[in-house]
C-alpha positions, 0 to 999 in steps of 0.5 A, a space after each residue: 462737314 469736311 475739316 480742311 487742313 490746307 486752308 488752316 495752314 495758309 492762315 498760319 503762314 501769315 501769322 508765322 511771317 509776323 513772328 519771323 520778324 522777331 528773329 535776327 537776320 542770320 537765323 536759320 533752321 537746320 535739317 540733317 538729311 542723310 540717305 536717299 529716301 525719296 519720300 523724305 527728300 520730298 518732305 525736306 524740300 517742302 519744309 525748305 520751301 515753306 521756310 522761305 515763304 515765311 522768311 525763315 531760311 532752312 539749311 539742309 546738311 547732307 553727307 556731302 557737307 562734310 569735308 573729305 578730310 573729316 570723312 577720312 578721319 571720323 566715322 559717319 556717326 561721329 561726324 553727325 554727332 559733331 555737327 549737332 554739337 556745332 549747331 547746338 552752340 550756333 546762336 543763329 541756329 533756331 531749330 534742328 531736325 534729323 530727318 527720319 528714317 536714317 540710313 542703316 549706318 546711323 539707325 543704331 545711333 538714332 536715339 543717341 543722335 536725337 538726344 544730342 539735340 538741345 531741347 530749345 532747338 528740338 522743334 520735332 519733339 522726338 526726344 523725351 525732354 520737351 514732351 516730358 516737360 509738357 506732360 507735367 505742365 512745365 511748358 506747353 509744347 506739342 510735336 508737329 503732327 499732334 499739334 496739327 490735329 489739336 490746332 485743326 480741332 481748335 479752328 473748328 471749335 471741336 476741341 472741347 474734349 472734356 468727357 468725350 471718348 477718343 479712340 486713337 489708333 496708332 501708338 508711335 512716339 511721333 504721333 500716337 503717344 503725344 496725341 494720347 497725352 494731349 487728349 488726356 490733358 484736355 480731360 478726354 476719355 482715351 482708348 489707345 490701340 496698336 497692331 497687336 489688337 484685333 479688328 474686333 477689339 478696336 471696333 468695340 471702342 471706335 463705335 462707342 467713341 466721339 472721336 476717332 484719330 487714325 495714325 497708323 499708315 495702314 490704308 483704309 483701316 477705318 471704314 463704315 464697319 468701325 463707326 456708328 452711322 448716326 452722323 455724330 462722330 468726328 474722324 481725324 485721318 493722320 495716315 498716308 499711303 497709296 492705292 493704284 498710285 493715288 494718295 489715300 489715308 487710314 480712313 476709307 472716306 467714301 464709306 464714312 463721309 455721309 455717316 459722321 459729323 465731320 472728317 478730314 479729307 485725303 488728299 488735302 491731308 495733314 502734311 501742310 498743316 504739320 509743316 506749319 506747326 513745325 515752324 510754329 514750334 520754333 517760336 514756342 521753344 524760343 519762349 521757353 528757352 531759359 527753362 529748356 537750357 537747364 536740360 541740355 545734355 
């Protein structure tokens, strides 16, 4: 069975249009995009287009947004900090995203910049407040990509993880670690790996797992040598890369497709659903606004 991301994102789009009607007329989401990373630029434009489709305007702030006078008086980092403070106090701004990766001049300030965003506007969930509160049960919040994985499993009624063995390959703050916590919250037995583990060590766990979630960005890391061949496992591919100019993921689909119960395809990957979940997080954080205001920096 193929678990299709794109169809679900379209379904979510209609639901988000209804939610958007509850927002004030001047509401908008802010994306801070600095540098000239091509992939990031494409992703930012996709977010803006998606926002327009559900009637949530997206404003993109680049280095050109700052006035020449301000550029002369302040460092690049200070300008960005001041912009975030302005957006935090703008009641019409309902979400703030700092598009990563940052240019070299800002990379040293990345954690400080992320921590400056007010929790009720941190829809990416890249700082510890929202994910920490969620892990302790005070709110129910999941960063966009992990949320896309959970939403997909719910759509196909594969989200009953109690007692199931889940192997998560990848331990990033953006995807791997939040996924680990979400699976634990659902009573799964979780094994987690990064690149420091040998292929043989990973294989010992993936072959015994009911679910394999690959989120490393290492092309074709998971193939038929890592699975059981009994058509019982569920494979979720969150990775993305290219071979000979063609999009591929962490999973070698051709080698595993007929040997597992269900898998996600590439292309048709997680991107569209992640964007839908990102916008859905706007409304999640609006719901918890009074709780989150206590944790402003």
